[in-house]
C-alpha positions as CSV (number, residue, x, y, z in Angstrom):
1,X,35.1,-7.7,-18.9
2,X,33.9,-11.5,-17.7
3,X,32.7,-13.6,-21.0
4,X,29.2,-13.9,-20.2
5,X,29.1,-10.1,-20.1
6,X,31.2,-9.3,-22.8
7,X,28.7,-12.1,-25.0
8,X,25.6,-9.9,-24.0
9,X,27.0,-6.6,-24.8
10,X,28.2,-7.8,-28.2
11,X,24.4,-9.0,-28.8
12,X,23.1,-5.9,-27.3
13,X,24.7,-3.7,-29.2
14,X,23.4,-5.3,-32.6
15,X,20.2,-5.3,-30.9
16,X,19.6,-1.8,-30.1
17,X,20.9,-0.4,-33.6
18,X,18.3,-3.1,-35.3
19,X,15.6,-2.0,-32.8
20,X,16.1,1.8,-33.5
21,X,16.2,1.4,-37.4
22,X,13.1,-0.9,-37.1
23,X,11.4,1.9,-35.1
24,X,12.2,4.8,-37.6
25,X,11.7,2.8,-40.5
26,X,8.3,0.9,-39.5
27,X,7.1,2.8,-36.6
28,X,3.7,3.8,-38.5
29,X,3.4,0.1,-39.5
30,X,0.0,-2.0,-37.6
31,X,0.4,-4.6,-35.7
32,X,-3.4,-5.7,-35.3
33,X,-4.4,-2.4,-33.6
34,X,-1.4,-0.9,-32.7
35,X,1.7,0.0,-34.5
36,X,5.2,-1.1,-34.1
37,X,6.2,2.6,-32.7
38,X,4.1,1.8,-29.6
39,X,5.2,-1.5,-29.4
40,X,8.6,-0.3,-28.9
41,X,8.1,3.0,-27.4
42,X,6.4,1.7,-24.0
43,X,2.8,1.8,-25.4
44,X,2.2,5.0,-25.8
45,X,-1.3,6.8,-26.0
46,X,-2.6,3.2,-26.3
47,X,-6.2,3.1,-24.9
48,X,-6.5,-0.2,-23.1
49,X,-7.3,0.4,-19.5
50,X,-10.4,1.9,-17.5
51,X,-9.7,4.9,-14.7
52,X,-12.2,6.8,-13.4
53,X,-10.7,9.1,-10.9
54,X,-8.9,11.3,-13.5
55,X,-8.1,12.1,-16.9
56,X,-5.7,14.0,-19.0
57,X,-6.0,16.0,-22.1
58,X,-2.9,17.0,-23.9
59,X,-3.9,20.8,-24.1
60,X,-5.9,21.2,-20.7
61,X,-4.4,19.2,-18.3
62,X,-5.4,16.9,-15.2
63,X,-9.2,17.1,-14.7
64,X,-10.6,14.9,-11.6
65,X,-14.1,13.6,-12.3
66,X,-14.2,16.5,-15.0
67,X,-13.0,19.1,-12.4
68,X,-9.4,21.3,-13.5
69,X,-7.4,22.2,-10.9
70,X,-8.8,25.8,-10.8
71,X,-12.4,24.8,-10.3
72,X,-11.1,22.2,-7.3
73,X,-9.1,25.4,-5.6
74,X,-12.5,27.2,-5.6
75,X,-15.0,24.4,-4.9
76,X,-13.1,22.1,-2.7
77,X,-13.8,22.7,1.1
78,X,-11.0,24.5,2.7
79,X,-10.1,25.3,6.6
80,X,-11.7,28.4,7.8
81,X,-10.1,31.3,6.5
82,X,-7.8,29.1,4.3
83,X,-7.5,29.8,0.8
84,X,-6.2,26.0,-0.5
85,X,-8.5,22.7,-0.9
86,X,-8.6,20.0,1.8
87,X,-7.0,17.0,-0.1
88,X,-9.5,14.8,1.9
89,X,-12.4,16.7,-0.2
90,X,-10.7,15.5,-3.6
91,X,-10.7,11.7,-2.2
92,X,-14.1,12.2,-1.8
93,X,-14.9,13.8,-5.0
94,X,-12.6,10.8,-6.8
95,X,-14.4,8.0,-4.7
96,X,-17.9,9.1,-5.5
97,X,-18.0,11.7,-7.9
98,X,-19.2,14.8,-6.2
99,X,-17.9,17.7,-4.4
100,X,-18.1,16.8,-0.6
101,X,-19.4,19.3,2.0
102,X,-17.1,20.9,5.0
103,X,-19.3,18.7,6.8
104,X,-18.5,15.9,4.7
105,X,-14.6,16.3,4.8
106,X,-14.7,17.3,8.4
107,X,-16.0,13.7,9.2
108,X,-13.5,12.3,6.8
109,X,-10.8,14.0,8.3
110,X,-11.7,12.8,11.6
111,X,-12.2,9.2,10.1
112,X,-8.7,8.9,9.1
113,X,-7.5,10.3,12.8
114,X,-9.2,7.4,14.1
115,X,-7.6,4.7,11.4
116,X,-3.9,6.3,11.7
117,X,-3.0,3.9,14.7
118,X,0.3,1.8,13.8
119,X,1.8,-1.2,15.2
120,X,5.2,-0.5,16.9
121,X,6.5,-3.4,14.8
122,X,6.6,-0.7,11.5
123,X,8.8,1.5,13.5
124,X,11.0,-1.2,14.4
125,X,11.4,-2.4,11.1
126,X,12.4,1.0,9.9
127,X,14.8,1.7,12.6
128,X,16.5,-1.7,11.5
129,X,17.4,0.1,8.5
130,X,20.5,2.2,7.8
131,X,19.9,6.1,8.1
132,X,21.3,6.4,4.5
133,X,18.5,3.8,3.0
134,X,17.1,6.5,0.6
135,X,13.7,7.5,2.2
136,X,11.5,5.8,-1.1
137,X,13.0,2.6,0.1
138,X,12.0,3.1,3.5
139,X,8.7,4.2,2.2
140,X,7.9,1.1,0.6
141,X,9.5,-1.2,3.7
142,X,7.4,0.4,5.6
143,X,4.2,0.3,3.8
144,X,5.0,-3.6,3.3
145,X,5.6,-3.9,7.0
146,X,2.1,-2.7,7.4
147,X,0.8,-5.0,5.2
148,X,-0.4,-7.9,8.0
149,X,-3.2,-5.5,8.7
150,X,-4.6,-6.1,5.4
151,X,-8.4,-6.7,5.8
152,X,-8.7,-7.7,2.2
153,X,-5.8,-10.5,2.6
154,X,-7.3,-11.8,6.1
155,X,-11.1,-12.0,4.2
156,X,-9.7,-13.6,1.2
157,X,-8.1,-15.9,3.1
158,X,-11.1,-17.1,5.0
159,X,-13.2,-17.3,2.0
160,X,-14.6,-13.8,0.8
161,X,-17.5,-13.7,-1.4
162,X,-16.2,-11.5,-4.7
163,X,-19.3,-9.4,-4.6
164,X,-17.5,-8.1,-1.2
165,X,-14.2,-7.4,-2.7
166,X,-14.9,-3.7,-2.7
167,X,-15.7,-3.6,0.8
168,X,-12.2,-5.2,2.1
169,X,-10.6,-2.9,-0.3
170,X,-12.1,0.3,0.7
171,X,-11.0,-0.5,4.5
172,X,-7.8,-1.3,3.5
173,X,-7.4,2.1,1.3
174,X,-8.9,4.0,4.2
175,X,-6.5,2.5,6.9
176,X,-3.2,3.0,4.5
177,X,-4.2,6.9,3.3
178,X,-4.7,7.2,7.2
179,X,-1.3,6.0,8.2
180,X,1.1,7.1,5.4
181,X,1.5,10.6,6.8
182,X,2.8,9.1,9.8
183,X,5.0,6.7,8.1
184,X,6.3,9.1,5.9
185,X,6.8,11.8,8.8
186,X,8.6,9.2,10.8
187,X,11.3,8.4,8.0
188,X,12.1,12.0,7.5
189,X,12.5,12.6,11.1
190,X,14.5,9.6,11.4
191,X,16.9,10.1,8.5
192,X,17.2,13.9,8.9
193,X,16.5,15.1,12.2
194,X,18.4,12.8,14.4
195,X,15.1,10.5,15.1
196,X,13.3,13.3,17.1
197,X,10.0,12.8,16.1
198,X,6.6,15.1,16.5
199,X,3.6,13.3,17.5
200,X,0.1,14.3,15.8
201,X,-2.1,16.8,16.5
202,X,-5.5,15.7,17.5
203,X,-8.2,17.2,15.7
204,X,-6.0,18.8,12.7
205,X,-6.9,18.2,9.0
206,X,-4.5,15.1,7.1
207,X,-2.6,17.2,5.4
208,X,-1.9,20.0,8.1
209,X,-1.0,17.3,10.3
210,X,1.3,15.8,7.9
211,X,3.2,19.4,7.3
212,X,3.6,19.6,11.3
213,X,4.6,16.2,12.0
214,X,7.4,17.0,9.4
215,X,8.3,19.8,11.9
216,X,7.6,23.0,9.7
217,X,4.1,24.4,11.9
218,X,3.9,27.5,9.8
219,X,0.8,28.4,8.2
220,X,2.1,29.1,5.0
221,X,3.3,25.6,4.7
222,X,0.4,24.0,6.2
223,X,-1.6,25.3,3.1
224,X,1.3,24.4,0.8
225,X,1.3,20.8,2.1
226,X,-2.8,20.8,1.6
227,X,-2.3,22.3,-2.1
228,X,0.6,19.7,-2.9
229,X,-1.1,16.5,-1.5
230,X,-4.5,17.8,-3.9
231,X,-2.4,18.3,-7.2
232,X,-0.2,15.4,-7.1
233,X,-3.1,13.0,-6.3
234,X,-3.7,11.5,-9.6
235,X,-2.9,12.0,-13.2
236,X,-5.3,9.0,-15.0
237,X,-3.8,5.7,-15.3
238,X,-1.4,5.4,-17.6
239,X,1.5,6.9,-15.8
240,X,3.8,4.3,-14.2
241,X,2.8,4.7,-10.7
242,X,-0.8,4.3,-11.2
243,X,-0.4,1.9,-13.6
244,X,1.7,-0.4,-11.1
245,X,-0.8,-0.4,-8.4
246,X,-3.8,-1.2,-11.1
247,X,-1.4,-4.0,-12.6
248,X,-0.6,-5.5,-8.8
249,X,-4.3,-5.0,-8.2
250,X,-5.8,-7.1,-11.0
251,X,-4.1,-10.1,-9.4
252,X,-6.2,-9.7,-6.4
253,X,-3.3,-8.3,-4.3
254,X,-4.3,-6.0,-1.2
255,X,-3.9,-2.1,-1.3
256,X,-0.5,-2.5,0.5
257,X,1.1,-4.9,-2.4
258,X,-0.2,-2.6,-4.8
259,X,0.5,0.8,-3.3
260,X,4.1,-0.5,-2.7
261,X,4.5,-1.7,-6.0
262,X,3.5,1.7,-7.6
263,X,5.8,3.7,-4.9
264,X,8.5,1.6,-6.5
265,X,7.2,2.8,-10.1
266,X,7.3,6.1,-8.3
267,X,10.9,6.0,-7.5
268,X,12.3,6.2,-11.0
269,X,14.0,9.0,-12.5
270,X,11.7,8.9,-15.3
271,X,8.6,9.2,-12.9
272,X,8.5,10.7,-9.4
273,X,11.9,11.1,-8.9
274,X,12.1,13.6,-11.0
275,X,11.0,16.1,-8.7
276,X,14.3,15.7,-6.7
277,X,16.5,16.1,-10.0
278,X,15.1,19.6,-10.4
279,X,16.0,20.8,-7.7
280,X,19.5,18.9,-7.3
281,X,20.0,21.1,-11.0
282,X,19.1,24.0,-9.6
283,X,21.3,23.7,-6.9
284,X,24.5,22.2,-9.1
285,X,24.0,25.3,-11.0
286,X,24.0,28.0,-8.7
287,X,27.3,26.6,-7.1
288,X,28.3,26.4,-11.0
289,X,27.4,29.9,-11.4
290,X,28.4,31.2,-8.6
291,X,25.1,33.2,-7.7
292,X,21.7,32.8,-6.9
293,X,20.7,35.5,-9.1
294,X,21.7,34.6,-12.3
295,X,21.0,36.2,-15.4
296,X,18.7,34.9,-18.1
297,X,21.4,34.7,-20.1
298,X,23.4,32.8,-17.8
299,X,20.5,30.5,-17.6
300,X,20.6,30.2,-21.0
301,X,24.1,29.2,-21.3
302,X,23.8,26.6,-18.5
303,X,20.9,25.0,-20.1
304,X,22.6,24.6,-23.5
305,X,25.8,23.4,-21.5
306,X,23.3,20.5,-19.9
307,X,22.1,19.4,-23.3
308,X,25.4,19.4,-24.7
309,X,26.4,17.2,-22.2
310,X,23.8,14.6,-23.3
311,X,21.2,15.8,-20.2
312,X,17.6,16.9,-20.2
313,X,16.9,19.7,-18.3
314,X,14.8,18.3,-15.7
315,X,11.1,19.3,-15.1
316,X,10.5,20.2,-18.4
317,X,8.4,17.8,-21.4
318,X,6.0,15.4,-20.2
319,X,4.4,12.0,-22.1
320,X,1.0,13.7,-22.6
321,X,1.0,17.3,-21.8
322,X,1.5,19.8,-24.7
323,X,1.0,22.6,-22.7
324,X,2.3,24.3,-19.1
325,X,1.2,21.7,-16.7
326,X,-1.6,23.0,-14.5
327,X,-0.3,21.6,-11.7
328,X,2.8,23.7,-12.2
329,X,0.8,26.9,-12.6
330,X,-1.1,26.4,-9.3
331,X,2.1,25.9,-7.4
332,X,3.5,29.6,-9.1
333,X,0.4,31.0,-8.3
334,X,0.8,30.0,-4.8
335,X,4.1,31.2,-4.5
336,X,3.4,34.8,-6.1
337,X,0.5,34.8,-3.1
338,X,2.8,33.7,-0.1
339,X,6.3,33.9,-1.0
340,X,8.0,37.3,-1.7
341,X,11.6,37.7,-2.8
342,X,13.1,34.2,-2.9
343,X,16.4,33.7,-5.1
344,X,15.2,29.9,-6.3
345,X,11.5,30.9,-6.6
346,X,12.7,33.0,-8.8
347,X,15.0,30.8,-10.8
348,X,12.1,28.8,-11.5
349,X,10.3,31.5,-12.6
350,X,12.8,32.7,-15.1
351,X,13.6,29.1,-16.4
352,X,9.7,29.0,-17.2
353,X,10.4,31.9,-19.8
354,X,14.1,30.3,-20.7
355,X,13.9,26.9,-21.2
356,X,10.8,26.4,-23.7
357,X,12.7,28.9,-25.9
358,X,15.7,26.9,-25.9
359,X,13.9,23.5,-26.4
360,X,11.8,24.8,-28.8
361,X,14.4,26.2,-30.9
362,X,15.8,22.8,-31.0
363,X,12.8,21.9,-32.9
364,X,12.9,18.1,-31.7
365,X,10.8,18.5,-28.3
366,X,7.1,17.8,-28.3
367,X,6.6,19.6,-25.1
368,X,9.3,22.2,-24.1
369,X,7.1,23.2,-21.1
370,X,7.4,22.7,-17.4
371,X,5.9,19.9,-15.5
372,X,4.6,19.7,-11.8
373,X,8.2,18.9,-10.9
374,X,9.6,22.2,-12.2
375,X,8.4,24.2,-9.4
376,X,7.5,21.7,-6.3
377,X,11.0,21.9,-4.8
378,X,11.7,25.4,-4.7
379,X,8.3,25.9,-2.6
380,X,9.8,23.1,-0.1
381,X,13.3,24.6,-0.1
382,X,11.7,28.2,0.7
383,X,10.0,26.9,4.0
384,X,13.2,24.8,5.1
385,X,12.3,21.3,3.7
386,X,15.8,21.2,1.9
387,X,16.5,17.3,2.0
388,X,15.4,16.7,-1.7
389,X,15.8,12.7,-1.4
390,X,12.6,12.9,0.5
391,X,10.7,14.5,-2.1
392,X,9.6,12.0,-3.8
393,X,7.8,10.6,-0.5
394,X,5.8,13.6,-0.5
395,X,4.3,12.6,-3.8
396,X,3.7,9.4,-2.5
397,X,1.5,9.9,0.0
398,X,-0.2,11.9,-2.3
399,X,-0.6,9.9,-4.9
400,X,-2.4,7.0,-2.6
401,X,-5.7,9.3,-2.8
402,X,-6.1,8.5,-6.7
403,X,-4.7,5.0,-7.0
404,X,-6.4,3.9,-3.9
405,X,-10.0,5.3,-4.9
406,X,-9.4,3.8,-8.3
407,X,-8.7,0.4,-6.5
408,X,-11.7,0.3,-5.0
409,X,-13.7,0.9,-8.1
410,X,-11.3,-2.0,-9.9
411,X,-12.5,-4.2,-7.4
412,X,-16.3,-3.1,-7.6
413,X,-15.9,-3.5,-11.5
414,X,-14.8,-6.9,-11.1
415,X,-12.1,-5.9,-13.7
416,X,-9.7,-9.0,-14.8
417,X,-6.4,-9.6,-14.6
418,X,-4.2,-7.6,-16.5
419,X,-2.4,-9.6,-19.2
420,X,-1.4,-7.9,-23.0
421,X,0.4,-10.1,-25.3
422,X,4.0,-9.7,-25.6
423,X,6.0,-10.2,-28.8
424,X,9.5,-10.9,-29.5
425,X,12.3,-9.1,-31.5
426,X,12.5,-11.9,-33.7
427,X,8.9,-11.9,-34.0
428,X,9.0,-8.3,-34.9
429,X,11.8,-8.5,-37.4
430,X,9.9,-11.4,-39.4
431,X,6.7,-9.1,-39.2
432,X,8.4,-6.3,-40.6
433,X,10.3,-8.2,-43.2
434,X,7.0,-9.4,-44.5
435,X,5.2,-6.3,-44.9
436,X,7.7,-4.2,-46.5
């Protein structure tokens, strides 16, 4: 170990134990309006930002402008004969706080189709990357490669009136949302299908077109993609990707720069990358057990083995939720209606019974229930989308709907540059010593 690294490690080992002790002993001690535990623990539950497009209740789960997921599945417009809502309708709801008509959603689908043209230089940029580059890295680079098209950035350079900030942000958001499925599908086909690309189908809705550009043009999969893009669209403003978009946007960065920042947050294993980790864990379990139809006792043993190795069971637990994630339940209902006798899906359902029992018995887990990531991978695998390193890109395309709708409101409200006050660990140690 080099001398600088060795010195750092020695200090870090001491500092880690000191901080752990402070959190345990003085976690409830107030510092102005927050407590020590919140300072150390990622600002958990501090009410300090505006976010209108959705809100998250620990018991009821996500509500978009006051509507629950079951309500949205019933009220939002669908394609003729379809069962799942069109994500265009959710964007309309989040932006203007009303359930749109089918005609309004059809207009929005057509509008996004008209805005979807991408400069060839963007695809050249992606093609310059190694084929092994993680899809989320490619996705962020693709977004950044389109930033030169930003209307907000161009107008700001020319001297835009601040009262018009929202207008330019709206145009950028509409353009970016329109293009994202094309960028994402291009990444998928170049990474996993030898660069054989599938053109958009004129007149098809936003989510359905994304599905068919991926190369899975089955009616059920198109329906799944509409549901997936709807339920992953937003999860209030405090989650890492949403907060990052809000934070970067508060500097007056444009939609492309702000959204790219949010996608780098989403790519983290503790956030959106978890959907990749879930299906990988299930595949590893199937390989270890030597069967795709394990008994619940086998599942229980493997779960305990995972926990004893110091790892977590991916897809279970949530920072806010204290009940099963309604997004998980929505996907389970879809599977019950459309997928019969799928071994991996059955494993997910069996885990739904077994994991909460095991975690609950530990007495340390506040939320032993599944979150959205616990089910999505099994559905995608069923339809042939087995390349799980791509799953977070799907999540990112959906997340654009909520965070960009809110970014338009941030500009309309004229919200301030976000600038919390930080403290040093030395200040914190002095504080707790003075307030024992």
